[in-house]
N, C-alpha and C positions, 0 to 999 in steps of 0.2 A: 738190814739199810730201816733210816728212819722212814716214817709215813710221808711225811711232806718232800722228802729225794724222792721216792715211789713216784707219790702222784708230778714231781718237775721232770720228770722220766719218760713218764705217761704225757705228759703233755709235749715235749720233745717227741719223742715218738710220734703223735699224731700232725702235729704243727709237718713234721717229715713227710709220714705219709701225702697230708692233703698236698704239698706242693708237689710232691715225685705224682699223685694223680692230676692236678693243675695241668703239672707240666705235658702228661703221658695226653691229656685230652686235646690238648694245644696243638700237639705235631701230630696225634689221629685227625683234628679234623683238617690241618692243611696237608695233608697228603690226601686224606678222601677229597678237598676239592681239588688237589693238583691233578686224581687221578680223574674227575670227573669231568677237569676243563678242555680246551678245545684251542687244537692247534689248525687253522685254514691250510690244506694241502698246497703247494705250490703246484701253480699251472704246466701241464704238458704242455710240448710246443707246437704242440696242432694244434693251441687252445688261444693260442696267442694268433692266428688267422682268422680272417671273417671272408664272406663270400656274399657275393653282391651280382645281381647283374648285369651285364656290361651294354645295355640296350639294344642289341640285335639277335637276340633270343639266345644268347650264352650266360656261362657264370664265369668269374671271375674270384682268386682267391689271392686277400692282398696280405700284412701283415698288420696289427689293430696296431695303433697308437699307446702311450702309456700317458697318463693324468702328471703322476709321479716325477717323468723325466720330463715332462711339459712341451713334449713333440706332437703335439696334438696328431699330426700324421704327413710323416715325412714322405710316402710312397704316390703323391696326390696322381691319379694321371689328367688330362683334361676332363672327361667328364664327371670327376670329384668337385664338391662344393670347395671352394676355397675354405676353411678350417677357419681362420678370420670372420667370417661372413654367418658360421654356427652358430645361432642364439642358442637354441633348445635339442637336447641328446634323451631319444625317450627309449629307457632300457626297459625292454617287457623282459622278466623270468618266466620261462615255458616247460614243464614239462608234461608232453602227451596235452598239446592241447587242439587237436585237428576239428574237434569240435566246436569250437568257441571263439576260439582267438579271429579269427575272418572279422566278427562284429563288431571287436574290440580295435582290429586294424583299421576299418574301413570309417571309424566316427574318428578318432586321431587325425588319420591321414586328412580326414576333410577339414577336422578344425585346422590342423600345421598349413595346408593349403591355402587356406581361407586368410586366416593370420599372420603369418610368415614369410609366405612365397615360398622360397629355397632353402629360408633360414634355419632345415633342422635335419636329425636324422632318426633313423629307426633301429635299436639293436637287440634285436630278437635272440637273447642268450635259454639257447636248449639246451635246458639241463640233463643228457642222458636218454632223449623221450627214445620212446621203443614203437611209436604209431607216426614216425615219417614228418614230425611239427618240422622241419627245418625245412624237406623238400617242400614242403604243402604252401610257407613261405612265403618262398621265395617264387613262386608259381603264383601266386597272388599276386607278389611285386610284379611282376612283367606280364599277365595275363589283365589280369583283373585291379593294378590297379596304376599299371604302365606308367614305376617310378622310371625315374633316371638312377645312371650309375651312384652306389654310394649311397640315398636314400634309404633305404632298408638293408640293412647288415646283419646279417646271420651267422652267429658264434654257439658251436656244437663245442660240449664240453665232453668227452670221450668217456666218463663216470659222471654218475650223480652224483651232484652236489651238496640240496636241499637249495631252497630259496635263499637262503640269507648269500650262500656262496655263488646264486648265480647275479642275486644282483651286486655283489661286490665287486664280481670279476667282469658285472658290466660297464657299471659308474668307472672304475679304476682303467678304461680306454674309452673314454668318448672322445668327441671334438667339441663341443659346445660351449658355451660359455655358461650356462645350466643343465644340471642331469637332472633328469626327473624318472624315476623308475613308478612302472603302472601295473596292475594285474591282468593278464591277457585275460581276465574273464570281463573285463569291460562293465564289472559293475560301477566303478566310478564314471560318474560323467567327463568327458576328456574336456566337454568348451568351460569346466572349470579353473582348466591349466592357468588360465589368464589371470584368476584372481590369486592361485599359489605366484604367478611371478611379480603380480604386482607391488607386493605383499614381501617378497624376499629382498625388490628393488630398493624398497624402503628400508630396509635393516640392514642393508652389505652400503649405503651408503656411496657415496662419491670414490672413497677408498676400494668399492669391492672387498671390504672384511666378509669375514666367513660367515654365511646367514642359514639358516635351514627355513621353510615353509611346509608343512605337512597340511596333506586332507585330514579333515575331521569328521565324524558321523555321528558325535554328541550331542546336537543338537534333534538329533530322531530317534531318541531313545525312548520317545513313549509314541512313533510313530507304528505304522502299520508294517514297514519295512523290519523292525524290530521285535516288537509285539507276538507277531505271528508265526513267529520261530518257532519251535519246539521246547519242552519246558527244562530239558536236558542243555539244550543249545545257550540258552539267555541263563542258564543255572552255570554252565563255566564259564563263560563268558563274563559274569561279573566277579564270580571266583577269582579269574586271571587279572580283572583289574582292581580286587582288592591287595592280591600277593605283588602288584606294579604298584601301588600306590606302598603299600608297609615297605617296598625293597627300598622306597626313598625319589620316586619319578611322583611328585604331587598337583607339578605344575601345567600337565594336559593332562587330556581328558582323554582322548583317546590315541593307544601308541600305536594301536594296527595295523592302520588301516592305512590298505596298498598306492599313497598318492603321495611320494614326498617328494621336493622339491631342494635341491642342494646347488647351492657355488661353486664353480672350481676348489675355490679355496677353503670354502667345506667339505669339501671330498678329501680332498690332501688332507686336511686334519680329523678327519672321522677312520674313512673307509680301508687306509693298509693297516688300520690297528683291531679292524673288526675280527672277532675271535670264533661267533655263535656263526655255523654256517644251515642252522632248521629253523624254525619257526618264529622263535621269538628274538633273532635279529634288533627288529625293530626296536624292540627296547633296549638292545645293546647301544645300535647307533645313535639314541636318546640317552641315554647317560654316558655316550665319549662326548656330546658336544652339550650337554650340561657341564661334565667336567670342564671342558676346556673355552668354559663362559661364552659358548656359543648363541647367539641370539634363534629363538626358534619362535615362529608365529605357526598359530593352528588355524585353518582356515576352515571354514564349515562349507561342504560341499552336497554337490547329489550321488547319491549312492542307491544301489537295490543290491538285493539279494538274485547270488545266480546260480543253479546247480551243477551240481561237476567236483567241487570242490576233494581236493588231492587227500584234505584231511581225515584222518583219522581220529574222531574228536575225544573217543575215552583214550587210546594212547597217546596223541601228541600232545593233547592237554595235560596230560601227568607227565610226558619230557619236558614239555614248557615250562611249568612248576619248576622241575628241577633245575633246569638249566639257569630260572631264574636265580634261582640262589648261587648256582654255580658262578654265573656272572658277577651278582655284588661284592659275594666274598672274596673272589679272585682277583677282584682289582685293590679289592680291602688290604688282602694280602700280599701284593704285587704280584700274583703266578700272571697276571697280565698286566702290559705298560702301554700305557699312550703317550708317549716321550720319547721312541725312539723316530728315527728320521725315517721320512717317506721311503 
């Protein structure tokens, strides 16, 4: 064999090897992302019901409405608010929150009663709590806040799903024109909700097109609320922000604030397609909104640190970083879809 023929054969073999290796890497990468991707579990039948007080010292259980069907609530009683009158639904994801949620509810209910009369509801999504969070909230509803039937609804998940799963479940079963999810710890000052509503009204216009308004703490970076955090907590926070920026959300300064408002059109466009049920779900919400060209307004709010977080900083930060990569790659590879019907 001539030297040139041998060299040409070597080149062919090298190209074949590189092509095979490249295909192998692509297939392996796809399989890894596929195996790490998330599929939200379907709700159990009992999770499609809520409990509320009946105003006479007893409890009633009714079927939840479904945003995707457009049936706010077809099981109204005479004591329930008319669905068309509900302006704001507040979804509160809760896991073992008996020590913190009363302050949040007191703050929220005081603002809602003052600014919206009876045009509101609160939905506690108890994410498999072991401390009686559901019963505690229903007791507060009757004996402390003296609410009407249906104003505070408790949905108890049979198995823990994670914060993202609880938020998704709650917002897909609201009655209001707008749906807000707010953390149970009361870290966000609830009267700032009026700022979010004002902002979202400007975005949606008279046609009520999909719109999102999110609370932001970015203006507080150099305040005591952040500066006095532990070194490791701030390090992880900045690390996460860097990853979020690298993976494509560059127009939003604070993706993780637990105070986000959506109109019903935005809920229909985003939440049926939300895959992530863990802590990083906020980022996927915003990715979906950006992919669908839904306008997002970032509104500065008042916020303070509250003890008792359920996060394990080291473990959950690693999982958030991993899930962030999976979310972005899963949409690129079309493992995650956002174009099916609600």
